[in-house]
C-alpha positions in Angstrom: 27.6 40.9 -50.3 24.9 43.5 -50.5 21.8 42.7 -48.6 18.6 44.1 -50.2 16.2 43.5 -47.4 16.8 42.4 -43.9 14.2 41.3 -41.4 14.8 40.7 -37.7 13.3 37.9 -35.6 13.6 38.6 -31.9 13.0 36.5 -28.8 13.4 37.1 -25.0 17.2 37.3 -25.2 17.2 40.8 -26.8 15.4 42.2 -23.7 17.4 40.5 -21.0 19.7 43.5 -20.5 16.6 45.7 -20.0 15.8 43.7 -16.9 13.1 41.5 -18.5 13.5 37.8 -17.7 13.7 35.1 -20.3 11.3 32.2 -20.6 13.8 29.9 -19.0 14.0 31.9 -15.8 11.9 31.2 -12.8 9.2 33.1 -10.9 8.4 31.8 -7.4 10.3 28.7 -8.2 8.4 27.8 -11.4 9.9 28.4 -14.9 8.2 31.2 -16.9 8.0 28.7 -19.8 5.6 26.7 -17.7 3.6 29.5 -16.2 3.0 31.2 -19.5 1.0 28.3 -20.9 -2.8 28.3 -21.1 -3.0 25.1 -19.1 -1.0 26.5 -16.2 -2.9 29.9 -16.3 -6.2 28.0 -16.1 -5.1 25.7 -13.3 -3.6 28.6 -11.2 -5.6 31.7 -12.0 -4.6 33.6 -8.8 -0.9 33.1 -9.3 -1.2 33.9 -13.0 -2.9 37.2 -12.2 -0.1 38.0 -9.8 2.5 37.1 -12.5 0.7 39.2 -15.0 0.6 42.2 -12.7 4.4 41.8 -12.2 4.8 41.5 -16.0 3.0 44.8 -16.5 6.0 46.5 -14.8 8.0 45.5 -17.9 6.3 48.3 -19.8 8.3 50.7 -17.6 11.6 49.2 -18.9 13.8 51.0 -21.4 14.8 49.5 -24.7 18.3 48.1 -25.1 21.1 49.3 -27.4 20.1 46.5 -29.7 16.4 47.7 -29.9 17.6 51.2 -30.7 20.0 50.0 -33.4 17.3 48.0 -35.1 14.9 51.0 -35.0 17.5 53.4 -36.3 18.2 51.1 -39.2 14.5 50.9 -40.0 14.5 47.1 -40.2 11.1 45.3 -40.0 10.8 43.2 -36.8 9.0 39.9 -36.1 9.0 39.3 -32.4 8.0 36.7 -29.9 8.3 39.3 -27.2 5.3 41.0 -25.4 7.3 43.9 -23.9 6.8 46.5 -26.7 10.4 47.6 -26.4 10.8 47.6 -30.2 8.0 50.2 -30.5 9.4 52.2 -27.6 12.8 52.3 -29.4 11.0 53.7 -32.5 10.7 50.6 -34.8 7.8 51.3 -37.2 7.2 47.7 -38.5 6.8 45.3 -35.6 4.9 42.1 -36.0 4.0 40.7 -32.6 3.4 37.0 -32.6 2.3 36.7 -29.0 0.5 40.1 -28.6 1.7 42.6 -26.0 1.2 43.5 -22.3 -0.9 46.6 -23.3 -3.4 44.8 -25.4 -3.3 41.2 -24.2 -1.0 38.3 -24.8 -1.2 34.9 -26.3 0.1 32.2 -24.0 2.4 29.4 -25.2 0.1 26.9 -26.9 -2.4 29.6 -28.0 -2.8 30.4 -31.7 -0.1 32.7 -33.0 -1.2 36.2 -33.9 -0.1 37.7 -37.2 1.5 34.3 -38.3 0.8 34.7 -42.1 2.1 38.3 -42.0 5.2 37.1 -40.2 5.8 34.3 -42.7 5.3 36.6 -45.7 7.6 39.2 -44.2 10.4 36.7 -43.6 9.8 35.1 -47.0 10.3 38.5 -48.7 13.7 39.0 -47.0 17.2 38.5 -48.4 18.6 38.2 -44.9 17.0 37.1 -41.6 18.8 38.3 -38.4 17.7 36.2 -35.4 18.4 37.8 -32.1 17.9 36.3 -28.6 15.8 33.3 -29.8 16.2 29.8 -28.5 14.2 28.6 -31.5 12.4 26.2 -29.1 9.0 28.1 -29.3 7.1 26.8 -32.3 6.1 27.8 -34.9 8.3 30.9 -34.7 11.3 28.8 -34.1 10.8 27.2 -37.6 11.1 30.6 -39.4 15.0 30.5 -39.7 15.0 27.0 -41.2 12.2 27.9 -43.6 14.1 31.0 -44.6 17.3 28.9 -45.3 15.4 26.5 -47.4 14.3 29.3 -49.7 17.9 30.6 -50.0 17.6 33.4 -47.5 20.8 34.1 -45.5 20.3 33.6 -41.8 22.5 35.1 -39.0 22.0 34.3 -35.3 23.0 36.5 -32.4 22.3 35.0 -29.0 25.1 36.5 -26.9 25.7 40.1 -25.9 23.0 41.5 -28.3 23.7 45.1 -27.0 27.2 45.0 -28.5 26.8 42.5 -31.3 23.6 43.9 -33.0 24.9 47.5 -33.5 28.3 46.1 -34.7 26.5 43.7 -37.1 24.4 46.4 -38.6 27.3 48.8 -38.9 29.4 46.1 -40.7 26.7 45.7 -43.2 26.2 49.4 -43.6 22.6 49.2 -42.4 23.2 52.1 -39.9 
């Protein structure tokens, strides 16, 4: 099967091997999924500031093999991540749903940034490759099912992205 246009949707799992924790991990005994909500940040401003300062160190991390493979293939990216590793790897089209550490982030429960652009980009794809997403975070987690409903092929890689993504792209002759 020839794929005319592939789009990638990434979540925290793609950046785990870069040393960036996923949302299910804990910081000082509290799950990041809880700490990165507006309600928690407002209730615990000092701890949130400390967490954010630690998160800023993520900008010093290096992209993974998966990030570089996506960039090399020139595939547009829709990401839930705030680490800017796609841009650091060289991806030109990156739609950030939650902002980024450099310019400010949207916490879980805040309005999604670039949502219409993300939906339109996925809708225009013949294939959606989902990498490192639990699909729990809404509305981004709904993109794969919406893509399937319109006939878009959807592939999901949630394990060993550093090996699986380059192999997947090579198999489809996208790199």
